[in-house]
C-alpha positions as CSV (number, residue, x, y, z in Angstrom):
1,X,0.0,0.0,0.0
2,X,1.2,3.5,-0.9
3,X,2.2,5.7,2.1
4,X,2.5,9.3,1.1
5,X,5.5,11.3,2.5
6,X,3.3,14.4,3.0
7,X,0.5,12.7,4.9
8,X,-0.9,14.3,8.0
9,X,-4.3,15.4,9.3
10,X,-4.2,18.6,7.2
11,X,-3.3,16.9,4.0
12,X,-5.9,14.2,4.6
13,X,-8.5,16.9,4.9
14,X,-7.2,18.5,1.6
15,X,-7.4,15.2,-0.2
16,X,-10.9,14.5,1.1
17,X,-12.0,18.0,0.0
18,X,-10.6,17.4,-3.5
19,X,-12.5,14.2,-3.8
20,X,-15.7,16.0,-3.1
21,X,-15.3,18.2,-6.2
22,X,-17.9,17.1,-8.7
23,X,-17.4,19.4,-11.6
24,X,-14.9,21.6,-13.4
25,X,-16.8,24.6,-12.0
26,X,-16.4,23.3,-8.4
27,X,-12.7,22.7,-9.1
28,X,-12.1,26.2,-10.5
29,X,-14.0,27.7,-7.5
30,X,-12.1,25.7,-5.0
31,X,-8.6,26.3,-6.5
32,X,-9.3,30.0,-7.0
33,X,-10.1,30.2,-3.2
34,X,-7.3,27.9,-1.9
35,X,-4.4,28.9,-4.2
36,X,-2.9,32.0,-5.7
37,X,-3.2,32.5,-9.4
38,X,0.5,31.8,-9.7
39,X,0.2,28.5,-7.8
40,X,-2.7,27.3,-10.1
41,X,-0.8,28.3,-13.2
42,X,2.4,26.5,-11.9
43,X,0.4,23.3,-11.3
44,X,-1.2,23.6,-14.7
45,X,2.2,24.1,-16.4
46,X,3.6,21.0,-14.6
47,X,0.8,18.7,-15.8
48,X,1.3,20.0,-19.3
49,X,5.0,19.4,-19.1
50,X,4.3,15.9,-17.8
51,X,1.9,15.2,-20.7
52,X,4.5,16.5,-23.2
53,X,7.3,14.5,-21.7
54,X,5.2,11.3,-21.9
55,X,4.6,12.1,-25.6
56,X,8.4,12.2,-26.2
57,X,8.7,15.9,-26.7
58,X,12.2,17.3,-26.1
59,X,13.1,19.6,-23.2
60,X,13.8,22.5,-25.6
61,X,10.4,22.1,-27.3
62,X,8.6,21.8,-24.0
63,X,10.3,25.0,-22.7
64,X,9.3,26.9,-25.9
65,X,5.7,25.7,-25.8
66,X,5.0,26.0,-22.1
67,X,7.5,28.6,-20.8
68,X,8.7,26.1,-18.2
69,X,12.3,26.4,-17.0
70,X,14.6,23.5,-17.6
71,X,14.6,23.0,-13.8
72,X,10.9,22.6,-13.8
73,X,10.9,20.2,-16.7
74,X,13.7,18.2,-15.1
75,X,11.8,18.0,-11.8
76,X,8.6,16.8,-13.5
77,X,10.6,14.3,-15.5
78,X,12.2,13.0,-12.2
79,X,8.7,12.6,-10.7
80,X,7.5,10.7,-13.8
81,X,10.5,8.4,-13.6
82,X,10.9,7.9,-9.8
83,X,8.0,9.6,-8.1
84,X,4.8,8.2,-6.6
85,X,3.1,7.6,-9.9
86,X,0.7,10.5,-9.5
87,X,1.4,12.0,-12.9
88,X,1.1,8.7,-14.6
89,X,-2.2,7.8,-12.9
90,X,-3.8,11.2,-13.7
91,X,-2.5,11.3,-17.3
92,X,-3.7,7.7,-17.9
93,X,-7.2,8.7,-16.6
94,X,-7.2,11.8,-18.8
95,X,-6.3,9.8,-21.8
96,X,-8.9,7.2,-21.2
97,X,-11.7,9.9,-21.0
98,X,-10.5,11.4,-24.3
99,X,-11.1,8.1,-26.1
């Protein structure tokens, strides 16, 4: 069983709250309240970087397309390769809903 490194009562509450979101509108409202605009944009950029990395796009092309720094691209790539499989699971779910 997966045991998150960040787990505590507060993160449990956050994850439970996220599971209660039932629409894109709910998600936008929640994230607009809980995060700064920069934080939301940063998370959105990282998921796009992860999607492009999985598609085999080069670091240089990803940087040009997303505006992400090489450090961000590298960090996302490291998470894809050695992380908790969060990106993979989310990207797999997104791909399966597109089909």
